[in-house]
C-alpha positions in Angstrom: 10.4 -6.0 -15.3 10.0 -7.6 -11.9 6.8 -7.9 -9.9 6.7 -8.8 -6.2 3.8 -10.6 -4.4 2.6 -11.5 -0.9 -0.2 -12.7 1.3 -2.2 -11.4 4.3 -1.8 -12.6 7.8 -4.7 -11.4 9.9 -5.3 -11.4 13.6 -5.0 -9.3 16.7 -1.3 -8.5 17.2 -1.3 -9.9 20.7 -2.6 -13.3 19.5 -0.1 -13.4 16.6 3.1 -15.2 17.4 6.3 -13.5 16.6 7.0 -16.4 14.2 3.8 -15.7 12.2 4.7 -12.0 12.2 8.2 -12.8 10.9 6.7 -15.0 8.2 4.5 -12.2 7.0 7.5 -9.9 6.7 9.5 -12.7 5.2 7.1 -13.0 2.2 5.8 -9.5 1.8 8.9 -7.5 2.5 12.0 -9.7 2.5 10.7 -11.8 -0.4 10.4 -8.6 -2.5 13.9 -7.6 -1.5 15.3 -11.0 -2.7 13.5 -10.7 -6.0 14.8 -7.2 -6.5 18.4 -8.2 -5.8 18.1 -11.1 -8.3 17.1 -8.9 -11.2 18.9 -5.6 -10.6 22.3 -6.7 -12.0 20.7 -7.6 -15.3 18.6 -4.4 -15.4 21.8 -2.3 -14.9 23.6 -4.2 -17.6 20.8 -3.5 -20.1 20.6 0.1 -19.0 17.0 0.2 -17.9 14.3 -1.6 -15.9 11.1 -1.5 -14.0 10.3 -2.9 -10.6 6.6 -3.1 -9.7 6.2 -3.5 -5.9 2.8 -5.1 -5.2 2.0 -3.0 -2.2 -1.5 -2.2 -0.9 -3.6 0.7 0.4 -2.5 -0.8 3.8 1.0 0.3 2.9 -0.1 3.8 3.8 -3.1 3.2 6.2 -4.2 0.6 8.7 -7.2 -1.5 9.6 -8.3 -3.5 12.6 -7.0 -7.1 12.7 -4.6 -6.5 9.8 -1.6 -5.1 11.6 0.8 -7.7 10.4 -0.2 -7.3 6.8 -0.2 -3.5 7.0 3.2 -3.5 8.8 4.8 -5.6 6.1 3.3 -3.4 3.4 4.5 -0.2 5.1 8.0 -1.7 5.1 7.7 -2.6 1.4 6.6 1.0 0.7 9.7 2.3 2.5 12.0 -0.1 0.7 10.5 0.8 -2.6 10.9 4.6 -2.0 14.6 4.2 -1.0 15.3 1.8 -3.9 13.8 4.2 -6.4 16.2 6.9 -5.3 19.2 4.6 -5.1 18.5 3.4 -8.7 17.9 6.9 -10.2 21.3 6.9 -11.9 20.6 3.6 -13.7 17.3 4.4 -15.5 15.5 1.8 -13.4 12.0 2.8 -12.2 10.4 1.6 -9.0 6.6 1.9 -8.8 4.5 0.8 -5.8 1.0 -0.4 -6.8 -1.4 0.2 -4.0 -4.7 -1.6 -4.6 -7.7 -1.9 -2.4 -9.4 -5.3 -1.9 -9.0 -7.7 -4.9 -11.2 -10.7 -5.2 -8.7 -13.6 -5.5 -7.7 -16.5 -3.2 -6.2 -13.8 -0.9 -9.3 -13.8 1.4 -9.5 -17.6 1.7 -5.8 -17.7 2.6 -6.2 -14.9 5.1 -9.1 -16.6 6.8 -7.2 -19.8 7.0 -4.5 -18.0 9.0 -6.9 -17.4 11.8 -6.5 -21.0 12.9 -2.8 -20.3 13.7 -3.7 -17.6 16.3 -3.1 -18.0 20.0 -6.6 -17.0 21.2 -6.8 -15.1 24.4 -10.6 -14.5 24.6 -10.0 -10.7 24.6 -10.8 -10.0 21.0 -14.3 -11.2 20.3 -14.8 -8.2 17.9 -12.1 -9.6 15.6 -13.8 -13.0 15.2 -17.2 -11.3 14.6 -15.7 -8.9 12.1 -14.0 -11.7 10.1 -16.9 -14.1 10.3 -17.7 -14.9 6.7 -21.3 -16.0 7.5 -22.0 -12.5 8.8 -19.9 -10.3 6.6 -19.0 -12.5 3.5 -15.3 -11.5 3.5 -16.3 -7.8 3.1 -13.5 -6.7 5.4 -10.9 -8.7 3.4 -11.4 -8.8 -0.3 -15.0 -8.1 -1.0 -15.3 -4.7 0.5 -16.9 -1.6 -1.0 -15.3 -1.0 -4.4 -13.4 -4.3 -4.5 -11.5 -5.0 -7.7 -11.1 -8.0 -10.0 -7.5 -9.1 -10.8 -7.9 -7.8 -14.4 -8.4 -4.3 -13.0 -4.9 -4.4 -11.4 -3.4 -6.2 -14.4 -4.6 -3.3 -16.7 -2.7 -0.9 -14.4 0.4 -3.0 -14.5 0.4 -3.0 -18.3 -0.4 0.8 -18.4 2.6 1.5 -16.1 4.9 -0.9 -18.0 4.1 0.9 -21.3 4.3 4.4 -20.0 7.2 6.8 -20.5 6.2 8.9 -17.5 5.7 6.5 -14.6 4.3 7.5 -11.2 6.2 6.7 -8.0 3.1 5.0 -6.7 -0.3 4.2 -8.1 -3.5 3.6 -6.1 -5.9 1.3 -7.9 -9.6 1.5 -7.1 -11.8 3.8 -5.0 -9.9 3.0 -1.8 -7.6 5.9 -2.8 -9.9 8.2 -0.9 -9.2 6.3 2.3 -5.5 6.7 1.8 -5.9 10.4 1.0 -8.1 10.8 4.1 -5.1 9.4 6.1 -3.1 12.4 5.1 -5.7 14.9 6.1 -7.3 13.3 9.2 -5.1 13.3 12.4 -4.3 9.8 13.8 -6.5 10.4 16.8 -9.5 11.0 14.6 -8.7 7.9 12.5 -8.6 5.8 15.7 -12.0 7.1 16.7 -13.5 6.3 13.2 -12.2 2.7 13.4 -13.4 1.9 16.9 -17.1 1.4 16.0 -16.1 -1.6 13.9 -15.3 -3.4 17.2 -19.0 -3.0 18.2 -20.5 -4.6 15.1 -22.9 -7.4 16.1 
């Protein structure tokens, strides 16, 4: 079994250097690809295997100020889908685990990334929204229905031990946000997200 990992680069896309964006994809997308390549030969030799791609609900939806992270997770989702089909003749399963916020060091790391941004003065809403004194990391890893690492670990074990594995598994109540993304048109989603820019 192989499990991929990553981190979250936050910031308005205009204020994010291409190098920072590249680093986000390097870890979350290309890093996963490197791990997969490292284990696939052995999995084929043993005649079975399981790759768990640590994706996110942001692999199928978006949120203000998290474009880099979401983009890298959308890429990971696509890579996982194609890899699963390509490996179907080798009894190797590929499952994308899509969790909502998990209370780990993820939030602290994400907030530290703000210092690397090229501030333009045009995105005051972002710095208010991600102000921990006002919102206590609620838009990063302590949002409604946030999870503990054990919640995700339990799902990993469940999938590893299952004979009938899903192609993807959403962990936590944020699944409703993902499902909403399939029903609500993009224009409506955009309207629903805009009020966040007006929070005090």
